[in-house]
N, C-alpha and C positions, 0 to 999 in steps of 0.2 A: 870776086871772091881770090883774094889770094892761097898759094897753095896752104903760105903759112898760117894764114887765120883758118882756114879746114881744118889744120888737123886739129886744128889751138879749141875749134869749135867740136871738134868729134869727139878729142878728149873732155872735153867738157860737162858733156852728153854722156858718156861715159864717167864718170864723177858723181854727177848727180843722181842718177842711177843709184846709183854705190847707195851717196850718203843720205838717200830717202830712204833703202832699208835702214839704211846706223840708224837714221834719226827714227824711226817708229820700234828700233829695236830699244834706242837708248830715253827716252822720254815720252814721260807725258805727258800731253795736255788734253788743255779742257776743250773738248767741239760743243760748240752751240746744237742747244735741242735742236728739233724739227722743225718746229715754230719760228724761232728765229734765222734758218734756212730758207726756210720761205722769202725771206726780204730779200735776197740777195741778184737781184734784180732792176735795180734800180734804174727809174725813167732817165734819159738820157739828161733830160735839159734842167735838174736838181741833183748835183754835186753834193748836195749834203745829207740826201734823202735816206740810207746808211744809218749816217749817225742819229741822225731823228727819231728813225723810228726804233731802233736799238734804247737811245735815253726813252722812249716811252711804253718802251718795254721792259725796263728798272735797272736798266746800263748806264748810269749817269756818267761815269767815269769814262769816254773811247778815245781812243788815241790809235790816231794814224803812226802805221810803218814802214819807210822805205829806206832802200841804202844808194849807194855810190860808186862805183869803181870794178866795177869786178873785170870787170877788161881788160885795163891796161895791166902794162908790165912789169910800174915801179909805182910809188908809193902808196897808203893803206884802204883799204874800203871802211866808208863812213855811212854810217846810217844816225837817221833820225826818227826820238818818236815829239810825236804831239797833236798836242788834243785845242781845237779850237775853239776857240768861242762862240757862242749860238747864235749873236746877230751883227753877228761880224758879214763883209761881202761874199760868203764861200765860191763865186764865181768867176772869182782874179785869182785863184788858185788849181790849174789845171798843171800839166807833167810838163816839170822842168828841161826834160828834152827841146820842149814845141817853144819856150821861152824863149829869147835874147836873153845875154848876159844880163847886162843895163839891168833886162826888167826882172830878171831872176834878183840883183843885186837889190833892187826898189821893191820886192813884195818879202824876201831878206830882212827888208827896214820893217819894213809892211808887218810882218807876223813879232818881231819881241818889240814895235807897237802897242798893235790891239788888246792885252796881247796874249799873244796867246800860248799855254805850254811846254817847255821845251826840252829837250830829252834829246843830244848826243851820243853818240857812239862809235870807239874809232877801233878798228886793227889795225898792226900794219904792216909791213911787208912782214916782218920774219916768224908772224905768228900765220900768216896764209902757208908762208913756204910750209908751214913746219903740219897744220892741219887742212888744208884745203880749203880753195876761195868759196863754195858753200857755203865750209864751216864756219868761216872767218865771218861769210855776210850775214848770216844768222847769228853768231856770239858777237856783231855789231849791233844787230839791231837789240838783244838780249840786253846791252850794256845800255842802248839811250832808256831804254824803262827804267832801270838799275838807274838813273841818272834825275827821270823822275820823281821816282819812291827816295830819292837824297831829297827834295825837294817836300817831304813828304804827302805826294803826289799817288794815292792806288787808284791805279787799272784796273777799270770793271771789263771793259772787252778791247780786245786788239783788231785793228784791221791788218792786215796783213799783205804786204804786194808781195806778188808774186805766187809758187806752187807749193811750199813747203811753210809748215809752221816753228813757230824758233819756240825755242827747249825751252820756254816754261811755264809756270805750271797756273799760266791768267785762261779766261777764255778766250775764242781768236777765230780768226774765219782768214786766210789764203787767199788773197780775191788775185789772180791772172792780169794783167794789165789794169793794177788795182786806180793809179795814178788817172786814170780816165771814168772810175765809179765814184770814188771815193777824194775829197776837198779834205781832207785832212793827209791822208796818204798821197797826193798830190802836193801839200802843203810840207812836209815831211820828206818830197824826192828836195823839192827847192831849198829848205834848210842843209838835206844832205850834197848832193850837189855844189854850194856856195861854198860851203863850209871846205870841199878835198878842193875844191878848186884855188882855195886864197892858199893851203895846205903847199899844194905843187905849185902855186905861185911862188914863197916865198923856197922849194925848192929851185927854183929857176935863177934866182938867185943866185946858186952856194951850184950850179950846174947848167950855165946857159946853153953850151953845148948841146944839148941835149932837149930845147926850149921846150921843158913843161910848160911852160905860161899858155903855150901857142896848144899842143899837144892833150895835158893831165897824165901823159904817163903811156897813152894809149899808143898802138901799133902800128901807126904810120906811114909810111912811107920814107920819110924824112926824118922820126925817131928810128924806126929796125939802122938805118944806113949808120944813124948817130953810133950807135951798136956796134955796126961791123966797124964804123973805126976806130973809137974812142975806148971801146968796150962799156963794162958794166958802171956804176953808181953804186957804191952799199945800200940807194934805198932800192936797187929791181927787188926783182920777182923769182928766185933763181932755179924754182921749180916751172919756171910760164918757158913756153916754147917761143923758143927767140930768142932768149938773157939764155938760158942754161946752156945753149951753143959754143957760151960766149966764161963757160964760169971758169 
């Protein structure tokens, strides 16, 4: 791990601790009752166990939430909110990071064909710089849920990837490594990843020197060298280490 990445990780950890306190202070959200919390240890062979169990407990509309793009030096953070139909092949949906780009694209199209119900939330680099990346990630998830509401879909329960609840008054459960525990979260990770990759591919056409189509804005050696030689673009996150030094 490079010194730049180590410093970025340390700063991110400090921000997360601070943000966690802010979330508890600012927002209220509905925690599931203890009888429901006991469900959150699903069998590994069934990644739709949580959704099915929650539906049996009376939560008819269960939504998986995940985001992509916390680590990059450029571009937005993108989140997806996904409701999977009961009769699809849930085992197809796994963590997007474990899939090739071609498989992600195939599953992205399949999710629209099933059809899954999908809401996408996008938060720009400018807002990321203003409110920090953790808050921006949670805002992106909140916007994904809002997009579902625009489709007249009311969510009963949110399965949220990560440690932190979404700042919204909905019954929800944050799940560390949620993509491995919930097909809905895994599907959300696929939707968010493909959506963000397409955004970065468009940026690549305007700024080919940074090779966004390959690195998606992440702090690769090639990307950092491009910043050092050519400076930053209007889409870089100016509060991030590795960028702010060149502002």
